[in-house]
C-alpha positions, 0 to 999 in steps of 0.5 A: 309538673311534679303532679303530672309526673306523679299522676303518670307514675300512678297510671303506669303502675295501675296499668301494670297491675291491671295487666297482671291481674288479666294474666292467668296464674300459672298452675302449680305442679311438682315437676316440669320436664322440658327440652326433650324428645318424648315418645308418648307411646299413645294411640297415635305414637305422638311425640312431645317436648315436655310434660308436667307432673303432679301427685305422681301423675302426668297432668299435661304433655306438649311443647316446652314454651306452652307448658312453661307459660302454664305451670309453675313447678317445684322441680324443673328439669331441662332434658337437654334434648335427651329421649324420654320413654314410658317406664319399661315394663317386663311382662314376664320375669321372676324378680323374687327368684332373681333377687334371692338368687343374687346370693348364689354362684353366678354360672351364666356364661360359663363356657365349659363344665370345668369353668362352671366347677371353678366358679363353684369352688371360688364361691365356696371359698368366699362363703366357707360356712354356707350350709348349701352350695347353690348356683344358677345359670349353667347351659350345656348348649354353650359347652363343647359337645353340648352334653349334660354334666353328671354329679361325679365331679361335684361328689369328689370336690364337695363330698360334705356339702349339698350342691344344687345348681340350676340350669339357665332355664330353671327347668333342670338342676344338677345336684351331688350325692349329698343333696340327693341323700338329704332329700331321700331321692333314689333310683326308685323314687317315683316321679311324674312330669319330670325326670330323675337322671340315671345312666345305663347301669341305673346309677343316678347322674344327679340330673333332675328335670322339671318336677324332679327339681322340686324334690331337692329344691324344697330342702334348701333352707330359706333365707332369713327375713333380713337376708331376703329383704336385702336381696330384694332391694339389691335386685330392685337397684339392678332393675332401676338401673336398666329402666325397669319401672314395672315387673310381672313376677311369674309365680309367687305364694302369699308369703312372697307377695306380702313381703313385697307389699310390706317393702312397698308400704315402707317406701323401700320398694319402688318397683310396681308389681303385677304378681302371678300366683302359684295355683296351690290350694292355699293360694286359691283358698285365700285369694279367689274369694277376695277377687283380683286386687289392683293398686298403683303399686301392686296387682294380684289378678292372675294364676301362673300355671306350668304346662311343660318344661323347656326346649333346652332340657327337652322338657317342652311337650312336642306334637312329634319327637325331637329331631335330635332324640327321635324317641322323646316328645317331652312331657306335660307337667300335669295330666290334661284334666288338671288344666281343664279343671283349673281353667273351668274353676278360674273362668268362673272368677275374674282371675286370669290364667297365665300358662307357661307353654313352650312346645307345640303340643302344650300350646295346642292343649292349653289354647283349646282348653282356654277356648272351651273354658272362656266360651267366647268371652272377649276380654278376659286376657288369659295369657300364654306365657312364652308361646315359643313353638306354635303349630301353623294350625294353632296360631289363629287360636290366639285371635279366635279365643282372644288370648294374649301372647306373652313372649320373650324376644331374647329367647329367640336369639339365645336358642337360635344356635341349637333350636334347629337341632331340637325341632328341625327346619319345618317346626323352627319356622313356627317358633319364636313367631312374634309377628305372626302372634301379633297379627292374631291378637293385635298385641304382644306383651314383651318380657325377658323371663329373667333370670333365665335371660338378662334383666336389661329390657333393651336386650329384648328390644334389640332382639325383637327388632334385629333378631340378633344377639350381643354379637350382632349375629346372624347378619341380616337377623334370625327369621326376620319375617317375625321381627317386630317394628321398633314401634311395636317393640316399644309398645310391647314393653310399655302399654301392651305389657300394661294391657296384658295386666289390665293396667293400660289405663294407669301405665305404659303411656306418657299422657295426662292421668297416667302414672308418671313413670318414665326413663331417660336415654341419650339414644333414640331407640326409634332411629339408632342403628341396630348395633347401638340398641342393646347397650344404650345406657339409661341416664335416669329412671323415674317412678311416680314423678320421683327420680329413683336412678341416675347414672351420674353419681350423686 
């Protein structure tokens, strides 16, 4: 009896061991996320419940039970039914400038010129020893009368410190006399592609537009390396908190890129960057012989060019005069031959040409220049940044010449209050025409242009699909024929943004092989009411399978 029992026990153990040996061993991964609604944003816009991550990349996507049976993870996360999206990608912003601008007076949202001045005074009290008093974000279109300010008040209140405050669009600035004197700017100073403001008597008003801004801006002292690094890391935290994992920084020099790259190598800057170079002789001489550079964290493959200014400061180049200024059509920032020559030069390289074009005249010129330079090449992904006002006759050129429209949906809802005054009703129909542009190229890359607009990408998502602002105005949306669907808007801020940077094989989708960048929300962006989209809070942000932001205090 005892022998039979021992034999039976041995047989049971043997069977168990045999069965265990037949079970496939679970594969080891770094991270397993389950119990989620995962919007993969793949080619079929499929949904999943779970995914596994190893070495910073997604290795499997599917059902929770299946992945739990296949993988053994160092870290497991139960998403508790929350919604997960690919990391948000801002296809056009000015991160470096935004971060350094955090040291300046915040003038965004000031409802009047007196409020603007009051904020400057408060900032000076906080930093009484600062060599310059700087600020950013004023917008006369928000003020009673919508008139540009003059320097008189600044001269009276700040006679001994140079003042430089830049408009919300970055294309106009107001300075005081002290700043003009330090820069050597007078009424006789020559300027091309810009305006040095003066009154009827010829006296300087302190207003500088487009190329004239540089006359004073270049005199402002650069921050120290310590100050710059601290500002960049603070800017990063602000971006991570709103779900941004990749940024296209539009207009940098070699020193800027090297500072950003050094912070990435040090493990301090987690954001992935697609950088657009300023087309200076120095940048071209250094980067063109090297060719485009691609890594998981940094892409250097484009030159950023400015064709014209902004609509708000009437610097956008229009085919016909401004409706509210019948004798003005705006202006190009350079002679047309400059753009032709640069396009020909870049067409012989593998670099992209990404051109800021706001007005219908600048869009026509650059589209035609692109077409002539590229000679039918189908996949160069040259971009028009903003493509804000495009004549009906020119919209098809985006498809004909294979040009990427890189647009910013919040520009439409910021400008809609006054854009009609500048353009009139007929031209307005072909402004902010995102659906029309999408139909031509098949994609639109979505960005914010921050700090011109807020850094939150969900503001852009809401503006793209609802065509409404923060007040949910107007009822029914602004020019809804050019609204994007929710699927299109999500693609525009993930995989289409990546495509516009030649990064679509690494970013923008939750599928095996892609970088494991994702964002967790409690809100379903595909079904939630419009009024819940803009301020949907980000719960977590992950880059390369590593959590870099949590809304819960650790």
